C-alpha positions as CSV (number, residue, x, y, z in Angstrom):
1,X,-14.5,3.0,-1.4
2,X,-11.3,1.3,-0.9
3,X,-11.1,-2.1,1.1
4,X,-7.6,-3.6,2.1
5,X,-7.2,-7.3,2.6
6,X,-4.3,-9.7,3.0
7,X,-2.8,-8.7,6.3
8,X,-1.9,-11.2,9.0
9,X,0.7,-12.7,11.0
10,X,3.9,-13.7,9.7
11,X,7.5,-14.9,10.7
12,X,10.5,-12.7,9.9
13,X,11.6,-13.4,6.4
14,X,8.3,-14.4,5.4
15,X,5.8,-12.8,2.7
16,X,2.5,-11.4,2.5
17,X,0.5,-9.8,-0.4
18,X,-2.0,-7.1,0.3
19,X,-4.8,-6.1,-1.8
20,X,-6.8,-2.8,-2.2
21,X,-10.1,-3.4,-3.9
22,X,-11.9,-0.1,-5.2
23,X,-15.7,0.5,-5.9
24,X,-17.8,3.2,-7.0
25,X,-15.2,5.4,-9.0
26,X,-13.3,4.7,-12.3
27,X,-10.2,3.3,-10.6
28,X,-7.9,3.3,-13.5
29,X,-8.3,7.3,-13.3
30,X,-6.5,7.3,-9.9
31,X,-2.9,6.7,-8.5
32,X,-2.7,4.5,-5.4
33,X,-0.5,4.9,-2.5
34,X,0.2,2.4,0.0
35,X,1.0,3.9,3.6
36,X,1.7,2.4,7.2
37,X,1.2,3.3,10.5
38,X,2.9,1.7,13.8
39,X,1.6,2.1,17.1
40,X,3.1,5.4,18.6
41,X,4.3,6.4,15.3
42,X,3.2,8.7,12.4
43,X,1.9,7.4,9.2
44,X,4.5,7.0,6.7
45,X,4.6,6.4,3.0
46,X,5.5,2.7,1.8
47,X,4.8,2.7,-2.0
48,X,2.8,4.4,-4.8
49,X,1.6,3.7,-8.3
50,X,0.5,5.8,-11.1
51,X,-2.8,5.4,-12.6
52,X,-1.4,3.5,-15.7
53,X,1.0,1.3,-13.7
54,X,3.9,3.0,-15.6
55,X,5.5,4.7,-12.7
56,X,6.1,3.5,-9.1
57,X,7.8,4.9,-6.1
58,X,9.0,3.2,-2.9
59,X,10.3,4.5,0.4
60,X,14.0,3.5,0.7
61,X,13.3,1.1,3.4
62,X,11.3,-1.2,1.3
63,X,13.2,-1.1,-1.8
64,X,13.9,-4.3,-3.2
65,X,11.5,-6.1,-0.9
66,X,8.3,-4.8,-1.5
67,X,6.6,-4.3,-4.9
68,X,3.7,-2.5,-5.8
69,X,1.2,-3.3,-8.6
70,X,-2.3,-2.9,-10.0
71,X,-4.9,-4.5,-12.3
72,X,-7.2,-1.8,-13.4
73,X,-9.4,-4.7,-14.9
74,X,-10.1,-5.8,-11.5
75,X,-10.2,-2.6,-9.8
76,X,-7.3,-3.8,-7.5
77,X,-4.0,-2.7,-6.3
78,X,-1.6,-5.0,-4.7
79,X,1.6,-4.6,-2.4
80,X,3.8,-7.7,-2.6
81,X,5.8,-7.9,0.6
82,X,8.9,-10.1,0.9
83,X,11.6,-10.7,3.6
84,X,9.3,-9.2,6.1
85,X,11.0,-7.7,9.1
86,X,9.5,-7.3,12.6
87,X,9.9,-3.3,12.1
88,X,7.4,-3.8,9.3
89,X,4.7,-4.4,11.8
90,X,2.0,-1.7,11.3
91,X,-1.4,-1.2,10.2
92,X,-1.2,-0.7,6.2
93,X,-3.6,1.7,4.3
94,X,-4.1,1.9,0.7
95,X,-5.2,5.4,-0.7
96,X,-6.3,7.1,-4.1
97,X,-5.8,10.3,-5.6
98,X,-6.4,11.8,-9.0
99,X,-3.0,13.7,-8.6
100,X,-0.2,12.6,-10.6
101,X,2.5,14.1,-8.3
102,X,3.3,14.3,-4.8
103,X,2.3,10.8,-4.4
104,X,4.6,10.1,-1.2
105,X,2.7,12.8,0.7
106,X,-0.5,11.5,2.6
107,X,-2.2,14.9,2.2
108,X,-2.2,14.3,-1.7
109,X,-4.9,11.6,-1.3
110,X,-8.4,11.9,-1.1
111,X,-9.6,8.4,-0.4
112,X,-8.5,6.0,2.3
113,X,-9.1,2.3,3.0
114,X,-9.9,1.2,6.6
115,X,-6.4,-0.4,7.0
116,X,-5.5,-4.2,7.4
117,X,-2.9,-5.4,10.3
118,X,0.5,-6.9,9.5
119,X,2.5,-8.4,12.3
120,X,5.9,-9.7,11.6
121,X,7.3,-12.2,14.5
122,X,11.0,-12.3,15.2
């Protein structure tokens, strides 16, 4: 089970940190990805991190602004979001997979959280 938290309303230029807490499975075996879906749009890849935390991937539109990390001892992954823009407004989902490749593809993931709303006002 994956549970996201940390979403909310923030002004443009502000920051939020999303958390993804895992339970029920050996979290350290799974790669974790963050995706988002805005109203009327398809779900899109945001960032991913390997099971060890040694490799990270980012969508071009968040490079330099967002940072993905994980703490396997706490069974939790994080998405630190800085310099937020109104176009970052979306429901953010975390997901987990045993695969080590194709982490930018949502079809790779087996487990999904329920999502957390992020709203950035201008």
